[in-house]
All heavy atoms as a GROMACS GRO file, in nm:
protein
  576
    1MET      N    1  11.906   8.891   6.036
    1MET     CA    2  12.007   8.979   6.089
    1MET      C    3  11.947   9.116   6.122
    1MET      O    4  11.985   9.176   6.221
    1MET     CB    5  12.119   8.995   5.988
    1MET     CG    6  12.236   9.070   6.039
    1MET     SD    7  12.369   9.020   5.936
    1MET     CE    8  12.488   9.136   5.954
    2LEU      N    9  11.854   9.164   6.046
    2LEU     CA   10  11.790   9.292   6.073
    2LEU      C   11  11.665   9.278   6.159
    2LEU      O   12  11.603   9.380   6.192
    2LEU     CB   13  11.754   9.360   5.941
    2LEU     CG   14  11.871   9.406   5.855
    2LEU    CD1   15  11.820   9.467   5.726
    2LEU    CD2   16  11.957   9.505   5.929
    3GLN      N   17  11.628   9.157   6.194
    3GLN     CA   18  11.505   9.133   6.269
    3GLN      C   19  11.499   9.211   6.401
    3GLN      O   20  11.394   9.269   6.432
    3GLN     CB   21  11.487   8.983   6.294
    3GLN     CG   22  11.354   8.946   6.355
    3GLN     CD   23  11.236   8.989   6.269
    3GLN    OE1   24  11.243   8.998   6.147
    3GLN    NE2   25  11.126   9.018   6.336
    4PRO      N   26  11.608   9.220   6.480
    4PRO     CA   27  11.600   9.300   6.604
    4PRO      C   28  11.570   9.448   6.577
    4PRO      O   29  11.496   9.511   6.652
    4PRO     CB   30  11.737   9.283   6.667
    4PRO     CG   31  11.788   9.154   6.614
    4PRO     CD   32  11.733   9.145   6.474
    5PHE      N   33  11.626   9.502   6.468
    5PHE     CA   34  11.599   9.642   6.434
    5PHE      C   35  11.454   9.662   6.390
    5PHE      O   36  11.392   9.764   6.422
    5PHE     CB   37  11.694   9.689   6.323
    5PHE     CG   38  11.837   9.696   6.368
    5PHE    CD1   39  11.929   9.604   6.322
    5PHE    CD2   40  11.879   9.794   6.456
    5PHE    CE1   41  12.060   9.610   6.363
    5PHE    CE2   42  12.010   9.801   6.498
    5PHE     CZ   43  12.102   9.708   6.452
    6VAL      N   44  11.401   9.565   6.320
    6VAL     CA   45  11.261   9.572   6.278
    6VAL      C   46  11.170   9.569   6.401
    6VAL      O   47  11.072   9.644   6.410
    6VAL     CB   48  11.228   9.457   6.180
    6VAL    CG1   49  11.079   9.450   6.153
    6VAL    CG2   50  11.306   9.474   6.051
    7LYS      N   51  11.206   9.485   6.498
    7LYS     CA   52  11.127   9.474   6.621
    7LYS      C   53  11.128   9.607   6.698
    7LYS      O   54  11.024   9.654   6.747
    7LYS     CB   55  11.181   9.362   6.708
    7LYS     CG   56  11.097   9.331   6.828
    7LYS     CD   57  11.149   9.210   6.903
    7LYS     CE   58  11.064   9.183   7.023
    7LYS     NZ   59  11.112   9.068   7.100
    8VAL      N   60  11.245   9.670   6.708
    8VAL     CA   61  11.256   9.799   6.776
    8VAL      C   62  11.175   9.905   6.702
    8VAL      O   63  11.103   9.985   6.764
    8VAL     CB   64  11.404   9.842   6.789
    8VAL    CG1   65  11.415   9.987   6.834
    8VAL    CG2   66  11.478   9.753   6.885
    9ALA      N   67  11.185   9.906   6.570
    9ALA     CA   68  11.111  10.004   6.490
    9ALA      C   69  10.961   9.987   6.508
    9ALA      O   70  10.887  10.085   6.522
    9ALA     CB   71  11.150   9.991   6.343
   10ASN      N   72  10.914   9.864   6.511
   10ASN     CA   73  10.772   9.838   6.531
   10ASN      C   74  10.726   9.882   6.670
   10ASN      O   75  10.617   9.939   6.686
   10ASN     CB   76  10.740   9.690   6.510
   10ASN     CG   77  10.747   9.651   6.364
   10ASN    OD1   78  10.730   9.734   6.276
   10ASN    ND2   79  10.773   9.524   6.339
   11THR      N   80  10.810   9.858   6.771
   11THR     CA   81  10.777   9.901   6.907
   11THR      C   82  10.767  10.053   6.914
   11THR      O   83  10.675  10.108   6.976
   11THR     CB   84  10.882   9.849   7.006
   11THR    OG1   85  10.886   9.706   7.000
   11THR    CG2   86  10.850   9.892   7.148
   12LEU      N   87  10.862  10.122   6.852
   12LEU     CA   88  10.858  10.268   6.851
   12LEU      C   89  10.736  10.321   6.777
   12LEU      O   90  10.675  10.420   6.820
   12LEU     CB   91  10.986  10.324   6.789
   12LEU     CG   92  11.112  10.310   6.873
   12LEU    CD1   93  11.234  10.354   6.794
   12LEU    CD2   94  11.101  10.388   7.001
   13MET      N   95  10.701  10.258   6.670
   13MET     CA   96  10.583  10.302   6.594
   13MET      C   97  10.455  10.284   6.675
   13MET      O   98  10.367  10.369   6.672
   13MET     CB   99  10.573  10.226   6.461
   13MET     CG  100  10.681  10.264   6.361
   13MET     SD  101  10.680  10.439   6.320
   13MET     CE  102  10.533  10.449   6.223
   14ARG      N  103  10.445  10.174   6.749
   14ARG     CA  104  10.326  10.152   6.832
   14ARG      C  105  10.319  10.253   6.946
   14ARG      O  106  10.211  10.291   6.990
   14ARG     CB  107  10.327  10.010   6.891
   14ARG     CG  108  10.281   9.903   6.796
   14ARG     CD  109  10.252   9.773   6.869
   14ARG     NE  110  10.359   9.733   6.960
   14ARG     CZ  111  10.463   9.655   6.927
   14ARG    NH1  112  10.474   9.610   6.804
   14ARG    NH2  113  10.554   9.623   7.016
   15SER      N  114  10.434  10.296   6.996
   15SER     CA  115  10.438  10.385   7.113
   15SER      C  116  10.457  10.530   7.076
   15SER      O  117  10.473  10.614   7.166
   15SER     CB  118  10.553  10.341   7.204
   15SER     OG  119  10.540  10.206   7.241
   16ARG      N  120  10.456  10.565   6.951
   16ARG     CA  121  10.492  10.701   6.910
   16ARG      C  122  10.397  10.806   6.966
   16ARG      O  123  10.441  10.916   6.998
   16ARG     CB  124  10.502  10.710   6.758
   16ARG     CG  125  10.371  10.703   6.684
   16ARG     CD  126  10.391  10.712   6.534
   16ARG     NE  127  10.266  10.695   6.464
   16ARG     CZ  128  10.224  10.582   6.414
   16ARG    NH1  129  10.298  10.474   6.424
   16ARG    NH2  130  10.108  10.574   6.352
   17THR      N  131  10.271  10.775   6.983
   17THR     CA  132  10.177  10.874   7.036
   17THR      C  133  10.217  10.914   7.178
   17THR      O  134  10.222  11.033   7.212
   17THR     CB  135  10.033  10.818   7.036
   17THR    OG1  136  10.001  10.779   6.903
   17THR    CG2  137   9.935  10.923   7.083
   18GLY      N  138  10.246  10.815   7.261
   18GLY     CA  139  10.287  10.844   7.398
   18GLY      C  140  10.422  10.911   7.406
   18GLY      O  141  10.445  11.000   7.489
   19ILE      N  142  10.514  10.869   7.321
   19ILE     CA  143  10.647  10.930   7.320
   19ILE      C  144  10.639  11.076   7.279
   19ILE      O  145  10.699  11.164   7.343
   19ILE     CB  146  10.741  10.851   7.224
   19ILE    CG1  147  10.767  10.711   7.280
   19ILE    CG2  148  10.872  10.926   7.204
   19ILE    CD1  149  10.836  10.618   7.183
   20LEU      N  150  10.565  11.106   7.174
   20LEU     CA  151  10.553  11.243   7.128
   20LEU      C  152  10.470  11.329   7.223
   20LEU      O  153  10.492  11.450   7.234
   20LEU     CB  154  10.493  11.247   6.988
   20LEU     CG  155  10.581  11.183   6.880
   20LEU    CD1  156  10.508  11.179   6.747
   20LEU    CD2  157  10.714  11.255   6.867
   21ALA      N  158  10.376  11.266   7.296
   21ALA     CA  159  10.295  11.342   7.393
   21ALA      C  160  10.381  11.398   7.505
   21ALA      O  161  10.348  11.503   7.562
   21ALA     CB  162  10.185  11.252   7.449
   22TRP      N  163  10.490  11.331   7.536
   22TRP     CA  164  10.579  11.379   7.642
   22TRP      C  165  10.630  11.520   7.610
   22TRP      O  166  10.647  11.603   7.698
   22TRP     CB  167  10.696  11.283   7.659
   22TRP     CG  168  10.809  11.342   7.739
   22TRP    CD1  169  10.925  11.397   7.692
   22TRP    CD2  170  10.815  11.355   7.881
   22TRP    NE1  171  11.002  11.442   7.796
   22TRP    CE2  172  10.937  11.418   7.913
   22TRP    CE3  173  10.728  11.319   7.984
   22TRP    CZ2  174  10.974  11.445   8.044
   22TRP    CZ3  175  10.767  11.347   8.113
   22TRP    CH2  176  10.888  11.410   8.142
   23TYR      N  177  10.656  11.547   7.484
   23TYR     CA  178  10.710  11.677   7.446
   23TYR      C  179  10.603  11.787   7.451
   23TYR      O  180  10.636  11.904   7.466
   23TYR     CB  181  10.775  11.670   7.308
   23TYR     CG  182  10.897  11.581   7.310
   23TYR    CD1  183  10.890  11.450   7.264
   23TYR    CD2  184  11.016  11.627   7.362
   23TYR    CE1  185  11.001  11.368   7.270
   23TYR    CE2  186  11.128  11.545   7.367
   23TYR     CZ  187  11.120  11.416   7.322
   23TYR     OH  188  11.229  11.334   7.327
   24ASP      N  189  10.477  11.748   7.440
   24ASP     CA  190  10.369  11.845   7.454
   24ASP      C  191  10.343  11.878   7.601
   24ASP      O  192  10.320  11.992   7.637
   24ASP     CB  193  10.240  11.793   7.389
   24ASP     CG  194  10.252  11.780   7.239
   24ASP    OD1  195  10.333  11.855   7.180
   24ASP    OD2  196  10.180  11.696   7.182
   25GLU      N  197  10.343  11.776   7.687
   25GLU     CA  198  10.313  11.793   7.829
   25GLU      C  199  10.396  11.693   7.909
   25GLU      O  200  10.357  11.577   7.924
   25GLU     CB  201  10.164  11.770   7.854
   25GLU     CG  202  10.116  11.813   7.990
   25GLU     CD  203  10.131  11.963   8.011
   25GLU    OE1  204  10.099  12.041   7.921
   25GLU    OE2  205  10.174  11.999   8.121
   26PRO      N  206  10.514  11.735   7.960
   26PRO     CA  207  10.603  11.641   8.030
   26PRO      C  208  10.553  11.606   8.171
   26PRO      O  209  10.595  11.665   8.269
   26PRO     CB  210  10.736  11.716   8.034
   26PRO     CG  211  10.700  11.859   8.028
   26PRO     CD  212  10.573  11.866   7.946
   27VAL      N  213  10.462  11.512   8.178
   27VAL     CA  214  10.404  11.469   8.306
   27VAL      C  215  10.434  11.320   8.321
   27VAL      O  216  10.418  11.242   8.227
   27VAL     CB  217  10.251  11.492   8.308
   27VAL    CG1  218  10.191  11.438   8.435
   27VAL    CG2  219  10.220  11.639   8.291
   28THR      N  220  10.478  11.281   8.440
   28THR     CA  221  10.503  11.140   8.467
   28THR      C  222  10.423  11.097   8.590
   28THR      O  223  10.369  11.179   8.663
   28THR     CB  224  10.652  11.111   8.494
   28THR    OG1  225  10.688  11.169   8.618
   28THR    CG2  226  10.740  11.165   8.383
   29ASN      N  227  10.422  10.968   8.614
   29ASN     CA  228  10.357  10.915   8.733
   29ASN      C  229  10.463  10.871   8.835
   29ASN      O  230  10.437  10.785   8.918
   29ASN     CB  231  10.264  10.800   8.696
   29ASN     CG  232  10.337  10.683   8.637
   29ASN    OD1  233  10.453  10.694   8.598
   29ASN    ND2  234  10.270  10.569   8.629
   30ALA      N  235  10.580  10.931   8.831
   30ALA     CA  236  10.690  10.892   8.918
   30ALA      C  237  10.656  10.910   9.066
   30ALA      O  238  10.689  10.824   9.148
   30ALA     CB  239  10.817  10.970   8.883
   31ILE      N  240  10.590  11.019   9.100
   31ILE     CA  241  10.554  11.043   9.240
   31ILE      C  242  10.457  10.936   9.289
   31ILE      O  243  10.473  10.881   9.399
   31ILE     CB  244  10.495  11.184   9.258
   31ILE    CG1  245  10.604  11.288   9.230
   31ILE    CG2  246  10.436  11.202   9.397
   31ILE    CD1  247  10.552  11.430   9.230
   32LEU      N  248  10.359  10.904   9.207
   32LEU     CA  249  10.263  10.800   9.244
   32LEU      C  250  10.331  10.664   9.260
   32LEU      O  251  10.302  10.590   9.355
   32LEU     CB  252  10.153  10.791   9.139
   32LEU     CG  253  10.045  10.687   9.163
   32LEU    CD1  254   9.970  10.717   9.292
   32LEU    CD2  255   9.950  10.684   9.046
   33GLU      N  256  10.423  10.631   9.172
   33GLU     CA  257  10.496  10.505   9.182
   33GLU      C  258  10.580  10.502   9.310
   33GLU      O  259  10.592  10.397   9.375
   33GLU     CB  260  10.584  10.484   9.059
   33GLU     CG  261  10.506  10.457   8.932
   33GLU     CD  262  10.428  10.327   8.936
   33GLU    OE1  263  10.472  10.232   9.003
   33GLU    OE2  264  10.322  10.321   8.874
   34GLY      N  265  10.637  10.615   9.346
   34GLY     CA  266  10.715  10.622   9.470
   34GLY      C  267  10.628  10.599   9.592
   34GLY      O  268  10.668  10.530   9.686
   35ILE      N  269  10.509  10.658   9.592
   35ILE     CA  270  10.416  10.638   9.704
   35ILE      C  271  10.373  10.492   9.711
   35ILE      O  272  10.368  10.433   9.820
   35ILE     CB  273  10.295  10.732   9.691
   35ILE    CG1  274  10.339  10.877   9.710
   35ILE    CG2  275  10.185  10.695   9.790
   35ILE    CD1  276  10.232  10.979   9.676
   36ASN      N  277  10.343  10.433   9.597
   36ASN     CA  278  10.304  10.291   9.596
   36ASN      C  279  10.417  10.204   9.650
   36ASN      O  280  10.393  10.107   9.722
   36ASN     CB  281  10.268  10.246   9.454
   36ASN     CG  282  10.133  10.296   9.411
   36ASN    OD1  283  10.049  10.330   9.494
   36ASN    ND2  284  10.111  10.301   9.281
   37ASN      N  285  10.541  10.237   9.616
   37ASN     CA  286  10.654  10.160   9.666
   37ASN      C  287  10.665  10.173   9.817
   37ASN      O  288  10.691  10.074   9.887
   37ASN     CB  289  10.783  10.206   9.598
   37ASN     CG  290  10.898  10.117   9.634
   37ASN    OD1  291  10.886   9.996   9.637
   37ASN    ND2  292  11.012  10.177   9.661
   38LYS      N  293  10.646  10.295   9.871
   38LYS     CA  294  10.651  10.314  10.016
   38LYS      C  295  10.543  10.232  10.086
   38LYS      O  296  10.566  10.174  10.192
   38LYS     CB  297  10.636  10.462  10.052
   38LYS     CG  298  10.758  10.542  10.025
   38LYS     CD  299  10.739  10.684  10.074
   38LYS     CE  300  10.865  10.765  10.051
   38LYS     NZ  301  10.857  10.898  10.111
   39ILE      N  302  10.425  10.227  10.027
   39ILE     CA  303  10.315  10.149  10.086
   39ILE      C  304  10.350  10.001  10.086
   39ILE      O  305  10.328   9.930  10.185
   39ILE     CB  306  10.183  10.176  10.011
   39ILE    CG1  307  10.137  10.320  10.036
   39ILE    CG2  308  10.075  10.077  10.052
   39ILE    CD1  309  10.021  10.363   9.952
   40LYS      N  310  10.407   9.951   9.978
   40LYS     CA  311  10.446   9.810   9.972
   40LYS      C  312  10.552   9.777  10.076
   40LYS      O  313  10.547   9.672  10.141
   40LYS     CB  314  10.499   9.775   9.832
   40LYS     CG  315  10.391   9.769   9.728
   40LYS     CD  316  10.451   9.736   9.593
   40LYS     CE  317  10.349   9.745   9.483
   40LYS     NZ  318  10.406   9.716   9.352
   41VAL      N  319  10.649   9.868  10.096
   41VAL     CA  320  10.752   9.846  10.197
   41VAL      C  321  10.689   9.843  10.336
   41VAL      O  322  10.723   9.758  10.419
   41VAL     CB  323  10.862   9.954  10.188
   41VAL    CG1  324  10.955   9.950  10.307
   41VAL    CG2  325  10.941   9.937  10.058
   42MET      N  326  10.596   9.936  10.362
   42MET     CA  327  10.528   9.938  10.492
   42MET      C  328  10.450   9.809  10.514
   42MET      O  329  10.450   9.755  10.625
   42MET     CB  330  10.433  10.058  10.499
   42MET     CG  331  10.504  10.188  10.520
   42MET     SD  332  10.400  10.335  10.515
   42MET     CE  333  10.248  10.284  10.583
   43LYS      N  334  10.386   9.757  10.410
   43LYS     CA  335  10.310   9.633  10.424
   43LYS      C  336  10.403   9.517  10.457
   43LYS      O  337  10.369   9.432  10.540
   43LYS     CB  338  10.233   9.604  10.296
   43LYS     CG  339  10.108   9.688  10.280
   43LYS     CD  340  10.044   9.674  10.145
   43LYS     CE  341  10.006   9.535  10.110
   43LYS     NZ  342   9.936   9.526   9.980
   44ARG      N  343  10.519   9.514  10.396
   44ARG     CA  344  10.614   9.406  10.425
   44ARG      C  345  10.664   9.415  10.568
   44ARG      O  346  10.680   9.314  10.636
   44ARG     CB  347  10.731   9.409  10.327
   44ARG     CG  348  10.698   9.352  10.192
   44ARG     CD  349  10.823   9.324  10.111
   44ARG     NE  350  10.904   9.441  10.087
   44ARG     CZ  351  10.894   9.520   9.981
   44ARG    NH1  352  10.804   9.495   9.890
   44ARG    NH2  353  10.974   9.623   9.967
   45LYS      N  354  10.692   9.536  10.614
   45LYS     CA  355  10.741   9.555  10.751
   45LYS      C  356  10.633   9.521  10.854
   45LYS      O  357  10.663   9.478  10.964
   45LYS     CB  358  10.788   9.698  10.772
   45LYS     CG  359  10.918   9.730  10.704
   45LYS     CD  360  10.960   9.872  10.734
   45LYS     CE  361  11.092   9.906  10.670
   45LYS     NZ  362  11.135  10.043  10.698
   46ALA      N  363  10.507   9.542  10.818
   46ALA     CA  364  10.396   9.522  10.913
   46ALA      C  365  10.339   9.381  10.906
   46ALA      O  366  10.238   9.354  10.970
   46ALA     CB  367  10.286   9.623  10.884
   47TYR      N  368  10.400   9.291  10.833
   47TYR     CA  369  10.347   9.156  10.819
   47TYR      C  370  10.334   9.090  10.956
   47TYR      O  371  10.427   9.090  11.035
   47TYR     CB  372  10.438   9.071  10.729
   47TYR     CG  373  10.388   8.932  10.710
   47TYR    CD1  374  10.283   8.906  10.623
   47TYR    CD2  375  10.444   8.826  10.778
   47TYR    CE1  376  10.235   8.779  10.605
   47TYR    CE2  377  10.397   8.697  10.761
   47TYR     CZ  378  10.293   8.675  10.674
   47TYR     OH  379  10.245   8.548  10.656
   48GLY      N  380  10.217   9.038  10.985
   48GLY     CA  381  10.193   8.969  11.110
   48GLY      C  382  10.131   9.056  11.219
   48GLY      O  383  10.085   9.004  11.320
   49TYR      N  384  10.132   9.188  11.201
   49TYR     CA  385  10.068   9.275  11.299
   49TYR      C  386   9.917   9.260  11.288
   49TYR      O  387   9.863   9.244  11.181
   49TYR     CB  388  10.106   9.421  11.278
   49TYR     CG  389  10.250   9.453  11.309
   49TYR    CD1  390  10.305   9.575  11.274
   49TYR    CD2  391  10.334   9.363  11.374
   49TYR    CE1  392  10.437   9.607  11.301
   49TYR    CE2  393  10.464   9.393  11.401
   49TYR     CZ  394  10.516   9.515  11.365
   49TYR     OH  395  10.645   9.545  11.393
   50ARG      N  396   9.849   9.270  11.400
   50ARG     CA  397   9.704   9.255  11.400
   50ARG      C  398   9.631   9.389  11.395
   50ARG      O  399   9.511   9.393  11.374
   50ARG     CB  400   9.660   9.181  11.525
   50ARG     CG  401   9.710   9.040  11.530
   50ARG     CD  402   9.660   8.970  11.652
   50ARG     NE  403   9.718   8.837  11.658
   50ARG     CZ  404   9.680   8.745  11.743
   50ARG    NH1  405   9.586   8.772  11.830
   50ARG    NH2  406   9.736   8.628  11.743
   51ASP      N  407   9.702   9.497  11.416
   51ASP     CA  408   9.638   9.628  11.428
   51ASP      C  409   9.632   9.698  11.293
   51ASP      O  410   9.727   9.762  11.249
   51ASP     CB  411   9.716   9.713  11.528
   51ASP     CG  412   9.641   9.839  11.568
   51ASP    OD1  413   9.530   9.859  11.518
   51ASP    OD2  414   9.696   9.914  11.650
   52ASP      N  415   9.517   9.686  11.226
   52ASP     CA  416   9.498   9.751  11.097
   52ASP      C  417   9.488   9.901  11.110
   52ASP      O  418   9.525   9.976  11.019
   52ASP     CB  419   9.372   9.698  11.027
   52ASP     CG  420   9.388   9.554  10.982
   52ASP    OD1  421   9.503   9.511  10.960
   52ASP    OD2  422   9.285   9.486  10.968
   53GLU      N  423   9.437   9.948  11.224
   53GLU     CA  424   9.422  10.092  11.245
   53GLU      C  425   9.559  10.161  11.246
   53GLU      O  426   9.575  10.271  11.192
   53GLU     CB  427   9.348  10.119  11.376
   53GLU     CG  428   9.317  10.265  11.400
   53GLU     CD  429   9.225  10.324  11.295
   53GLU    OE1  430   9.143  10.251  11.237
   53GLU    OE2  431   9.237  10.445  11.270
   54TYR      N  432   9.660  10.097  11.305
   54TYR     CA  433   9.794  10.154  11.307
   54TYR      C  434   9.849  10.166  11.165
   54TYR      O  435   9.910  10.267  11.129
   54TYR     CB  436   9.887  10.070  11.393
   54TYR     CG  437  10.028  10.124  11.400
   54TYR    CD1  438  10.055  10.243  11.465
   54TYR    CD2  439  10.133  10.056  11.340
   54TYR    CE1  440  10.183  10.294  11.471
   54TYR    CE2  441  10.261  10.106  11.345
   54TYR     CZ  442  10.286  10.225  11.411
   54TYR     OH  443  10.413  10.275  11.415
   55PHE      N  444   9.826  10.065  11.083
   55PHE     CA  445   9.870  10.069  10.944
   55PHE      C  446   9.800  10.184  10.869
   55PHE      O  447   9.864  10.256  10.793
   55PHE     CB  448   9.842   9.936  10.874
   55PHE     CG  449   9.890   9.932  10.733
   55PHE    CD1  450  10.025   9.926  10.704
   55PHE    CD2  451   9.800   9.934  10.628
   55PHE    CE1  452  10.070   9.923  10.573
   55PHE    CE2  453   9.843   9.931  10.497
   55PHE     CZ  454   9.979   9.924  10.470
   56ASN      N  455   9.672  10.203  10.895
   56ASN     CA  456   9.600  10.314  10.833
   56ASN      C  457   9.657  10.449  10.877
   56ASN      O  458   9.669  10.542  10.796
   56ASN     CB  459   9.451  10.308  10.868
   56ASN     CG  460   9.382  10.194  10.796
   56ASN    OD1  461   9.427  10.149  10.692
   56ASN    ND2  462   9.273  10.147  10.853
   57LEU      N  463   9.697  10.460  11.003
   57LEU     CA  464   9.759  10.583  11.049
   57LEU      C  465   9.893  10.608  10.981
   57LEU      O  466   9.928  10.721  10.946
   57LEU     CB  467   9.778  10.580  11.201
   57LEU     CG  468   9.650  10.591  11.284
   57LEU    CD1  469   9.682  10.569  11.432
   57LEU    CD2  470   9.584  10.725  11.262
   58LEU      N  471   9.969  10.502  10.959
   58LEU     CA  472  10.095  10.516  10.887
   58LEU      C  473  10.072  10.563  10.744
   58LEU      O  474  10.145  10.648  10.692
   58LEU     CB  475  10.171  10.383  10.885
   58LEU     CG  476  10.235  10.339  11.016
   58LEU    CD1  477  10.296  10.200  11.000
   58LEU    CD2  478  10.338  10.438  11.062
   59LEU      N  479   9.969  10.510  10.680
   59LEU     CA  480   9.937  10.552  10.544
   59LEU      C  481   9.898  10.700  10.540
   59LEU      O  482   9.940  10.774  10.450
   59LEU     CB  483   9.822  10.468  10.487
   59LEU     CG  484   9.854  10.324  10.453
   59LEU    CD1  485   9.728  10.254  10.404
   59LEU    CD2  486   9.963  10.315  10.350
   60LEU      N  487   9.820  10.743  10.638
   60LEU     CA  488   9.780  10.883  10.643
   60LEU      C  489   9.900  10.974  10.670
   60LEU      O  490   9.902  11.089  10.627
   60LEU     CB  491   9.673  10.904  10.750
   60LEU     CG  492   9.538  10.841  10.719
   60LEU    CD1  493   9.446  10.855  10.840
   60LEU    CD2  494   9.476  10.905  10.597
   61GLY      N  495  10.000  10.922  10.740
   61GLY     CA  496  10.118  11.001  10.771
   61GLY      C  497  10.219  11.009  10.659
   61GLY      O  498  10.320  11.079  10.671
   62LEU      N  499  10.197  10.939  10.550
   62LEU     CA  500  10.292  10.942  10.439
   62LEU      C  501  10.309  11.082  10.381
   62LEU      O  502  10.420  11.121  10.343
   62LEU     CB  503  10.246  10.848  10.327
   62LEU     CG  504  10.289  10.704  10.336
   62LEU    CD1  505  10.231  10.626  10.220
   62LEU    CD2  506  10.438  10.690  10.338
   63HIS      N  507  10.202  11.158  10.372
   63HIS     CA  508  10.210  11.289  10.309
   63HIS      C  509  10.257  11.399  10.404
   63HIS      O  510  10.292  11.506  10.361
   63HIS     CB  511  10.074  11.328  10.250
   63HIS     CG  512   9.973  11.366  10.354
   63HIS    ND1  513   9.908  11.272  10.430
   63HIS    CD2  514   9.931  11.486  10.397
   63HIS    CE1  515   9.828  11.334  10.513
   63HIS    NE2  516   9.839  11.464  10.497
   64ASP      N  517  10.258  11.373  10.532
   64ASP     CA  518  10.296  11.472  10.631
   64ASP      C  519  10.449  11.478  10.641
   64ASP      O  520  10.513  11.382  10.678
   64ASP     CB  521  10.235  11.435  10.766
   64ASP     CG  522  10.256  11.542  10.870
   64ASP    OD1  523  10.309  11.649  10.837
   64ASP    OD2  524  10.217  11.517  10.986
   65LYS      N  525  10.507  11.593  10.607
   65LYS     CA  526  10.652  11.607  10.605
   65LYS      C  527  10.713  11.596  10.745
   65LYS      O  528  10.826  11.553  10.761
   65LYS     CB  529  10.693  11.742  10.544
   65LYS     CG  530  10.652  11.758  10.401
   65LYS     CD  531  10.729  11.664  10.311
   65LYS     CE  532  10.689  11.688  10.168
   65LYS     NZ  533  10.728  11.585  10.077
   66THR      N  534  10.639  11.633  10.849
   66THR     CA  535  10.695  11.629  10.983
   66THR      C  536  10.703  11.486  11.036
   66THR      O  537  10.790  11.454  11.115
   66THR     CB  538  10.611  11.713  11.081
   66THR    OG1  539  10.477  11.665  11.083
   66THR    CG2  540  10.612  11.859  11.042
   67ASN      N  541  10.612  11.400  10.990
   67ASN     CA  542  10.612  11.261  11.035
   67ASN      C  543  10.646  11.166  10.921
   67ASN      O  544  10.607  11.049  10.924
   67ASN     CB  545  10.473  11.223  11.090
   67ASN     CG  546  10.439  11.304  11.212
   67ASN    OD1  547  10.526  11.332  11.294
   67ASN    ND2  548  10.314  11.344  11.224
   68ALA      N  549  10.715  11.214  10.820
   68ALA     CA  550  10.742  11.134  10.701
   68ALA      C  551  10.825  11.011  10.737
   68ALA      O  552  10.916  11.017  10.818
   68ALA     CB  553  10.817  11.216  10.598
   69ILE      N  554  10.789  10.901  10.678
   69ILE     CA  555  10.861  10.776  10.697
   69ILE      C  556  10.978  10.776  10.600
   69ILE      O  557  10.963  10.794  10.481
   69ILE     CB  558  10.769  10.656  10.672
   69ILE    CG1  559  10.657  10.658  10.773
   69ILE    CG2  560  10.848  10.528  10.679
   69ILE    CD1  561  10.549  10.558  10.744
   70ARG      N  562  11.094  10.761  10.655
   70ARG     CA  563  11.213  10.760  10.571
   70ARG      C  564  11.258  10.617  10.553
   70ARG      O  565  11.253  10.536  10.643
   70ARG     CB  566  11.322  10.844  10.636
   70ARG     CG  567  11.282  10.990  10.639
   70ARG     CD  568  11.377  11.072  10.718
   70ARG     NE  569  11.350  11.213  10.725
   70ARG     CZ  570  11.242  11.269  10.774
   70ARG    NH1  571  11.144  11.196  10.817
   70ARG    NH2  572  11.228  11.398  10.782
   71GLY      N  573  11.306  10.589  10.433
   71GLY     CA  574  11.352  10.452  10.413
   71GLY      C  575  11.381  10.418  10.274
   71GLY      O  576  11.399  10.483  10.182
   0.00000   0.00000   0.00000
């Protein structure tokens, strides 16, 4: 009956260093994950295209606010 609570407690104990580190320096990789997601969406949309150079140009344009890909 207490087994789920023991499992949660063990998980928290294993992760305590990372959890407590957040309070020292609140840094996440959310921006990087968002960029990776945009790249995956672009790859799905470009499936079947033969022009790799165009895909590279789209990747370079990800950071440019004036040509930002919205989606």
